[in-house]
C-alpha positions as CSV (number, residue, x, y, z in Angstrom):
1,M,-16.2,123.7,-26.1
2,N,-19.1,123.7,-23.6
3,Y,-20.7,126.4,-21.4
4,E,-18.4,126.0,-18.4
5,Y,-15.2,126.1,-20.5
6,L,-16.3,129.3,-22.3
7,K,-17.3,130.9,-19.1
8,N,-13.9,130.2,-17.5
9,L,-12.2,131.2,-20.7
10,K,-13.8,134.7,-20.6
11,K,-12.8,135.1,-17.0
12,Y,-9.2,133.9,-17.1
13,N,-7.9,134.2,-20.7
14,H,-5.8,137.4,-21.1
15,T,-6.8,137.7,-24.8
16,L,-10.5,137.9,-24.0
17,K,-9.9,140.1,-21.0
18,L,-8.2,142.6,-23.3
19,L,-11.0,142.5,-25.8
20,C,-13.6,143.0,-23.0
21,S,-11.6,145.7,-21.1
22,D,-13.1,149.1,-20.6
23,N,-9.9,150.6,-22.1
24,F,-9.9,148.2,-25.0
25,A,-9.7,150.8,-27.7
26,M,-6.9,152.8,-26.2
27,M,-4.7,149.8,-25.4
28,V,-5.1,148.0,-28.7
29,A,-4.6,151.2,-30.7
30,F,-1.5,152.0,-28.6
31,F,0.0,148.4,-28.9
32,Y,-0.7,148.4,-32.7
33,F,1.0,151.8,-33.0
34,V,4.2,150.8,-31.1
35,F,4.7,147.2,-32.0
36,V,3.2,147.0,-35.5
37,Q,3.4,150.4,-37.1
38,K,6.7,151.4,-35.4
39,R,7.9,147.8,-35.7
40,H,9.4,147.5,-32.2
41,I,10.0,144.0,-30.9
42,A,11.3,145.1,-27.5
43,I,11.2,148.8,-26.4
44,A,12.9,150.6,-23.5
45,Q,10.8,152.1,-20.7
46,E,11.8,155.7,-21.4
47,Q,10.8,155.4,-25.1
48,I,7.5,153.7,-24.5
49,L,6.5,156.2,-21.9
50,C,7.3,159.0,-24.4
51,Y,5.1,157.3,-27.0
52,L,2.3,156.7,-24.4
53,D,2.4,160.4,-23.2
54,D,2.0,161.7,-26.8
55,F,-0.7,159.1,-27.5
56,L,-2.8,159.9,-24.5
57,F,-2.4,163.7,-25.1
58,Q,-3.8,163.3,-28.6
59,I,-6.8,161.3,-27.4
60,N,-7.5,163.7,-24.6
61,Q,-7.5,166.6,-27.1
62,T,-10.5,164.9,-28.9
63,Y,-12.1,163.4,-25.8
64,P,-11.3,165.6,-22.8
65,D,-10.4,163.8,-19.6
66,A,-10.9,160.4,-21.2
67,F,-7.7,159.1,-19.6
68,V,-6.6,161.1,-16.5
69,K,-3.9,158.9,-15.0
70,S,-0.2,159.3,-15.7
71,P,1.4,157.4,-18.5
72,K,3.5,155.5,-15.9
73,D,0.3,154.3,-14.1
74,Y,-1.2,153.1,-17.3
75,L,2.0,151.3,-18.3
76,D,2.1,149.6,-14.9
77,D,-1.5,148.5,-15.5
78,F,-0.5,146.9,-18.8
79,V,2.0,144.6,-17.0
80,R,0.1,143.6,-13.9
81,D,-0.4,139.9,-13.2
82,N,-4.2,140.2,-13.6
83,S,-3.8,141.8,-17.0
84,G,-0.6,140.5,-18.6
85,Y,-0.9,142.6,-21.8
86,L,2.8,143.5,-21.8
87,K,5.8,141.7,-20.3
88,R,8.6,143.6,-18.6
89,Y,12.1,142.5,-18.0
90,Y,15.7,143.7,-17.7
91,G,17.9,143.7,-20.8
92,G,21.5,142.8,-21.0
93,D,22.5,146.4,-20.1
94,G,20.2,146.5,-17.1
95,E,17.6,148.6,-18.9
96,L,13.9,147.8,-18.5
97,L,12.3,146.5,-21.7
98,Y,8.7,145.9,-22.7
99,E,7.3,143.4,-25.1
100,L,3.9,142.1,-26.2
101,T,2.7,138.9,-24.6
102,P,1.4,136.1,-26.8
103,Y,-2.1,136.8,-25.6
104,T,-1.9,140.4,-26.8
105,Q,-0.4,139.2,-30.1
106,K,-3.4,137.0,-30.6
107,A,-5.8,139.9,-29.9
108,L,-4.1,142.0,-32.5
109,E,-4.1,139.1,-35.0
110,F,-7.9,138.6,-34.4
111,I,-8.7,142.3,-34.8
112,E,-6.6,142.5,-38.0
113,S,-8.6,139.6,-39.4
114,L,-11.8,141.6,-38.9
115,E,-10.7,144.4,-41.2
116,K,-12.5,144.7,-44.4
117,K,-10.3,143.8,-47.4
118,E,-10.5,145.0,-50.9
119,F,-11.5,141.6,-52.0
120,V,-11.3,138.0,-50.6
121,G,-9.1,135.8,-52.7
122,S,-10.5,132.3,-52.6
123,R,-8.8,130.9,-55.7
124,T,-5.2,131.1,-54.4
125,K,-6.1,129.8,-50.9
126,F,-7.9,126.8,-52.4
127,S,-5.0,126.2,-54.7
128,V,-2.6,126.1,-51.7
129,I,-5.0,123.7,-49.9
130,L,-5.0,121.4,-53.0
131,E,-1.2,121.5,-53.3
132,L,-0.8,120.7,-49.6
133,L,-3.3,117.8,-49.9
134,E,-1.5,116.4,-52.9
135,E,1.9,116.7,-51.3
136,L,0.7,115.0,-48.1
137,I,-0.9,112.1,-50.0
138,Y,2.1,111.8,-52.3
139,E,4.6,111.6,-49.5
140,T,2.6,109.2,-47.3
141,S,0.2,107.0,-49.3
142,F,1.5,106.6,-52.9
143,S,3.4,103.6,-54.0
144,D,6.6,103.9,-55.9
145,Q,4.7,103.3,-59.2
146,E,2.2,106.0,-58.4
147,R,4.9,108.4,-57.4
148,I,6.7,107.9,-60.7
149,A,3.4,108.3,-62.6
150,K,2.7,111.6,-60.8
151,L,6.2,112.9,-61.6
152,Q,5.8,112.0,-65.2
153,K,2.5,113.8,-65.3
154,E,4.1,116.9,-63.8
155,R,6.9,116.7,-66.3
156,L,4.3,116.6,-69.1
157,A,2.6,119.7,-67.7
158,I,5.9,121.5,-67.5
159,D,6.7,120.6,-71.1
160,K,3.3,122.0,-72.2
161,K,4.1,125.3,-70.4
162,I,7.5,125.5,-72.1
163,E,5.8,124.9,-75.5
164,A,3.2,127.6,-74.8
165,I,5.9,130.1,-73.8
166,T,7.9,129.2,-76.9
167,K,4.8,129.9,-79.1
168,G,4.5,133.4,-77.5
169,E,1.4,132.6,-75.4
170,D,0.9,134.8,-72.3
171,I,0.3,132.4,-69.3
172,R,1.4,134.8,-66.6
173,F,-0.8,135.7,-63.5
174,D,-3.5,138.3,-64.1
175,S,-3.9,141.3,-61.8
176,S,-6.4,139.4,-59.6
177,R,-4.1,136.4,-59.2
178,V,-1.2,138.6,-58.3
179,K,-3.1,140.4,-55.6
180,E,-4.5,137.2,-54.2
181,S,-1.0,135.6,-53.9
182,F,0.4,138.7,-52.3
183,M,-2.4,139.0,-49.7
184,L,-1.9,135.3,-48.8
185,I,1.9,135.9,-48.4
186,E,1.2,138.9,-46.2
187,E,-1.3,137.0,-44.0
188,Q,1.0,134.0,-43.5
189,S,4.0,136.3,-42.8
190,R,2.0,138.1,-40.1
191,K,0.9,134.8,-38.5
192,L,4.5,133.6,-38.6
193,L,5.7,136.6,-36.6
194,Y,2.8,136.0,-34.1
195,D,3.8,132.4,-33.8
196,F,7.3,133.4,-32.8
197,S,5.9,135.2,-29.8
198,Q,4.2,132.0,-28.6
199,I,7.4,129.9,-29.1
200,E,9.5,132.4,-27.2
201,H,6.9,132.3,-24.4
202,N,7.2,128.5,-24.2
203,F,11.0,128.7,-23.9
204,R,10.8,131.5,-21.3
205,E,8.4,129.3,-19.3
206,L,11.0,126.5,-19.4
207,N,13.7,128.9,-18.3
208,L,11.5,130.2,-15.4
209,L,10.7,126.6,-14.4
210,A,14.4,125.7,-14.4
211,M,15.3,128.7,-12.2
212,E,12.6,127.7,-9.7
213,R,13.9,124.1,-9.5
214,I,17.4,125.3,-9.1
215,A,16.4,127.7,-6.3
216,T,14.2,125.3,-4.3
217,T,15.6,121.8,-4.9
218,D,17.9,119.8,-2.6
219,E,18.3,117.0,-5.1
220,S,21.6,115.9,-6.6
221,K,23.0,117.5,-9.8
222,D,22.1,114.6,-12.0
223,R,18.5,114.5,-11.0
224,V,18.0,118.3,-11.5
225,L,19.8,118.4,-14.8
226,G,18.1,115.3,-16.0
227,S,14.7,116.8,-15.3
228,I,15.6,120.2,-17.0
229,F,17.1,118.5,-20.0
230,E,14.0,116.3,-20.3
231,D,11.8,119.4,-20.4
232,E,14.0,121.1,-23.0
233,N,14.0,117.9,-25.1
234,L,10.2,117.8,-25.0
235,I,10.1,121.3,-26.5
236,R,12.8,120.6,-29.1
237,E,11.3,117.3,-30.1
238,S,7.8,118.6,-30.2
239,D,6.2,119.3,-33.6
240,E,6.5,123.0,-32.8
241,G,10.1,122.8,-31.8
242,K,11.2,120.7,-34.8
243,S,9.4,123.1,-37.1
244,F,11.1,126.2,-35.5
245,F,14.6,124.8,-35.5
246,A,14.2,123.5,-39.1
247,F,13.0,127.1,-40.1
248,W,16.0,128.6,-38.2
249,Q,18.5,126.5,-40.3
250,I,16.7,127.7,-43.5
251,L,16.8,131.3,-42.4
252,T,20.5,131.2,-41.6
253,N,21.4,129.6,-44.9
254,S,23.1,132.5,-46.7
255,Q,22.2,131.4,-50.2
256,L,18.5,130.9,-49.4
257,S,18.4,134.1,-47.3
258,E,19.8,136.1,-50.2
259,Q,17.3,134.5,-52.6
260,F,14.5,135.4,-50.2
261,S,15.6,139.1,-50.2
262,E,15.8,139.2,-53.9
263,M,12.3,137.8,-54.3
264,I,10.9,140.3,-51.8
265,A,12.5,143.2,-53.7
266,S,11.3,141.9,-57.1
267,I,7.6,141.7,-56.1
268,Y,7.6,145.4,-55.2
269,Q,8.5,146.1,-58.8
270,L,5.1,144.9,-59.8
271,K,2.5,147.6,-60.4
272,E,-0.3,145.7,-58.6
273,I,1.8,145.2,-55.5
274,K,2.8,148.9,-55.3
275,E,-0.8,149.9,-55.4
276,L,-1.9,147.3,-52.9
277,D,0.9,147.9,-50.3
278,R,2.2,151.5,-50.6
279,D,3.9,151.2,-47.2
280,E,5.9,148.2,-48.4
281,R,5.2,146.3,-45.1
282,L,7.0,143.2,-46.3
283,K,10.2,145.0,-47.3
284,D,11.9,144.2,-43.9
285,L,10.3,140.8,-43.4
286,K,13.5,138.9,-43.4
287,F,15.1,141.2,-40.8
288,D,12.0,140.9,-38.6
289,L,12.1,137.1,-38.8
290,I,15.8,137.0,-38.0
291,S,15.3,139.4,-35.0
292,N,12.4,137.3,-33.6
293,A,14.2,134.0,-34.2
294,D,17.4,135.3,-32.6
295,K,15.5,136.2,-29.5
296,I,14.3,132.6,-29.2
297,A,17.9,131.4,-29.6
298,K,19.1,133.8,-26.9
299,V,16.4,132.5,-24.5
300,T,17.8,129.0,-25.0
301,S,21.3,130.3,-24.4
302,K,20.1,131.9,-21.2
303,L,18.8,128.5,-20.0
304,M,22.2,127.0,-20.6
305,E,23.8,129.9,-18.6
306,Q,21.4,129.1,-15.7
307,L,22.5,125.5,-15.7
308,R,26.1,126.4,-15.7
309,R,25.6,128.7,-12.7
310,F,23.7,125.9,-10.9
311,L,26.6,123.5,-11.4
312,D,29.1,126.1,-10.1
313,E,27.1,126.8,-7.0
314,R,26.4,123.1,-6.3
315,V,30.1,122.3,-6.6
316,W,30.9,125.1,-4.2
317,V,28.3,123.8,-1.7
318,E,29.5,120.3,-1.9
319,N,33.1,121.3,-1.4
320,K,32.0,123.4,1.6
321,K,30.3,120.3,3.1
322,I,33.4,118.2,2.6
323,L,35.5,120.9,4.4
324,E,33.0,120.9,7.2
325,L,33.2,117.1,7.6
326,C,37.0,117.2,7.6
327,K,36.8,119.9,10.3
328,S,34.4,117.9,12.4
329,V,36.7,114.8,12.1
330,E,39.7,116.9,13.2
331,K,37.7,118.3,16.1
332,K,36.6,114.9,17.3
333,A,40.1,113.5,17.0
334,I,41.4,116.3,19.3
335,E,38.6,115.7,21.8
336,I,39.5,112.0,22.2
337,K,43.2,112.4,22.0
338,E,43.8,112.0,25.7
339,N,41.3,109.1,26.0
340,P,41.5,107.0,22.8
341,P,39.0,104.2,22.2
342,G,40.0,100.9,23.7
343,Q,38.4,98.5,21.1
344,R,40.0,98.0,17.8
345,G,37.0,98.5,15.6
346,F,35.6,101.7,17.0
347,V,34.4,103.1,13.7
348,Q,33.2,101.7,10.4
349,I,32.5,103.4,7.1
350,D,30.3,101.5,4.6
351,G,31.8,100.9,1.2
352,A,35.3,102.3,2.2
353,K,38.4,100.2,2.1
354,V,41.9,101.3,3.2
355,K,44.7,100.7,0.7
356,I,47.7,99.3,2.5
357,E,51.2,100.2,1.2
358,S,54.0,98.1,2.7
359,V,57.4,99.7,3.5
360,F,59.1,97.0,1.5
361,E,57.3,98.0,-1.7
362,K,59.2,101.2,-1.8
363,S,62.4,101.4,-3.8
364,L,65.8,101.5,-2.1
365,Y,67.7,104.7,-1.7
366,E,69.8,105.7,-4.7
367,I,73.0,107.7,-4.2
368,K,72.9,110.8,-6.4
369,T,75.8,111.3,-8.6
370,Q,77.6,114.6,-8.2
371,T,78.2,116.7,-11.3
372,D,81.4,118.7,-11.5
373,L,81.2,122.1,-13.1
374,K,84.2,123.6,-14.9
375,A,84.9,127.1,-13.7
376,D,87.0,128.0,-16.8
377,I,85.2,130.0,-19.4
378,K,86.6,129.7,-22.9
379,E,86.0,132.6,-25.2
380,S,84.7,131.5,-28.6
381,E,84.2,133.1,-31.9
382,E,81.3,135.6,-32.2
383,L,78.2,134.1,-33.7
384,D,76.0,136.0,-36.1
385,I,72.5,135.7,-34.4
386,D,69.4,137.1,-36.0
387,M,67.8,139.0,-33.1
388,Q,64.8,140.1,-35.2
389,S,63.0,136.8,-34.6
390,L,62.7,137.8,-30.9
391,Y,60.7,140.8,-32.0
392,H,58.6,139.0,-34.6
393,I,55.1,140.3,-33.7
394,F,52.2,141.3,-35.9
395,F,49.1,143.5,-35.5
396,V,45.5,142.5,-36.4
397,D,43.7,145.6,-37.7
398,E,40.0,145.3,-36.7
399,A,39.2,148.5,-38.7
400,K,40.4,146.8,-41.8
401,I,38.4,143.6,-41.0
402,K,35.3,145.7,-40.6
403,Q,35.9,147.3,-44.0
404,Q,36.1,143.8,-45.5
405,I,32.8,142.9,-43.9
406,N,31.2,146.2,-45.1
407,H,32.5,145.5,-48.6
408,F,29.8,142.8,-48.8
409,L,27.1,144.6,-46.7
410,Q,27.1,147.4,-49.2
411,I,25.6,145.1,-51.8
412,K,24.0,142.5,-49.6
413,E,21.8,142.6,-46.5
414,Q,23.8,139.9,-44.8
415,V,27.0,137.9,-45.3
416,A,28.5,134.8,-43.7
417,L,32.0,134.7,-42.2
418,K,32.9,131.9,-44.6
419,Q,32.1,134.2,-47.6
420,V,34.2,137.0,-46.2
421,V,37.3,134.9,-45.7
422,E,36.9,133.3,-49.1
423,K,37.2,136.8,-50.6
424,F,39.7,138.1,-48.1
425,P,41.8,135.1,-46.9
426,V,43.0,134.9,-43.3
427,T,46.8,135.5,-43.3
428,K,47.5,136.2,-39.6
429,G,46.3,132.9,-38.1
430,V,43.9,132.3,-35.3
431,A,44.3,135.9,-34.0
432,E,42.6,137.2,-37.1
433,V,39.8,134.7,-36.7
434,V,39.3,135.8,-33.1
435,A,39.0,139.4,-34.3
436,Y,36.1,138.3,-36.6
437,L,34.5,136.6,-33.6
438,S,35.0,139.7,-31.4
439,I,33.3,142.0,-34.0
440,A,30.3,139.6,-34.3
441,K,30.0,139.3,-30.5
442,N,30.1,143.1,-29.9
443,S,27.6,143.9,-32.8
444,K,23.9,143.9,-32.3
445,N,23.4,143.2,-36.0
446,S,25.4,139.9,-36.1
447,I,24.2,136.4,-35.4
448,V,26.4,133.7,-33.8
449,D,24.8,130.2,-34.1
450,L,26.7,127.9,-31.7
451,H,24.7,124.9,-32.9
452,Q,26.2,125.0,-36.4
453,K,29.8,124.7,-37.3
454,E,31.8,125.9,-40.3
455,Y,35.3,125.1,-41.5
456,I,37.5,127.8,-42.9
457,E,41.0,127.8,-44.4
458,I,43.5,130.1,-42.7
459,E,47.2,130.9,-43.0
460,D,49.3,131.7,-40.0
461,A,52.2,134.1,-39.7
462,T,54.6,131.4,-40.8
463,H,52.6,130.8,-44.0
464,H,51.4,127.4,-42.9
465,Q,47.9,126.4,-44.1
466,K,45.4,125.3,-41.4
467,R,41.7,124.4,-41.2
468,V,39.8,125.6,-38.2
469,S,36.2,125.0,-37.0
470,V,34.2,128.1,-36.0
471,P,30.5,128.7,-35.1
472,K,28.3,129.9,-38.0
473,I,28.5,133.7,-38.0
474,I,26.3,136.0,-40.1
475,Y,26.9,139.7,-40.3
476,V,23.7,141.7,-41.0
477,R,23.5,145.2,-42.5
478,E,22.5,147.8,-39.9
479,T,19.0,149.1,-40.5
480,K,18.2,152.8,-39.9
């Protein structure tokens, strides 16, 4: 961190450019209002312009003519290449969406860290540091004997706590310790959400790089795909990637997720927490984490879609080249038809070998036997045929399936497909499973994880038991 580095950092880093901007106060206050207080992750252009219009009007009421440009002009300034405070892109329905960039997220995180707090809790933070140090040393440096000794020591300490509780001693956290722990949870939660923005940015950079390679390269499919998969593996196998995908598996575990929701709800029953956080900012933490993590998963899916399109286009181009070569051969053959080459070896193709099939290798002609058909039709006795089997159809009621899902979502924030079918067994075969998948695909509040598989038991229309594999599906309660 020398003079030249810091000088260039101030000039080119978007976080510092935002902090040094003339409109710093207006931009940061507006970004905080929309993306922190209003809790938007991505916001449509019409809505953010409405917010910005009201926001600028209120400022100009206090400071006349402080911001004279139109809201659209200011919004365009936020996304210019030389600022990069917001990113703008088209959503799945073709609507323009706006999000904070990682650089702006870091600026908000830095400014939040400057706010004066009621008190600074050192004890809890130091305790966390000690626990992490002990865990790191325990898992890396201790021998088996030392590990056993430490576990026995921990068991002795637990026994002493049990004995103290049995005797009626109060060993719970005091008010100061409760507030310290909550403030640390809040701080780490906020940092985790900011980290997601950086992870998503890394995956978007990979997606953009893949699109550029696909558009500009003339290399073969294996070289392009190998290069792209190598870049993706670097992110997935990096410490950041491993940590995120491990977190994603924990977050989508229905049992742990439900436990997480119950713990968040229970801490807001504490008097100290109610006084410290009257707005209950952590109440929707799980939903925010799932929404941000789902965005990262969708970026990965978008990269796979780009690769699929690349393969389709490359196959079409190669087939077109083959047709052009065939046409050129036919054209050349017609040109030399009247004056064929005199020498025997007039053309040679490297690596090609003609397969010779002798006439004598073919089988001899076999006379086909003629089948005589009897023209006489004998009337037989009438047979009793059950024609109902021809009309044996069934109807999958999606409305009923949605009611079964909502049965769980009334008491839980989320439920897995496997839990639903355990309570309401599948009796109409794969068609009913497809209905569950269709509901999840068409719902904004559902998560379909293609990287994890679950096995569910179903019964088809003929009452046969089957076991099918489906992606892990989680239905989430819609938030208002």
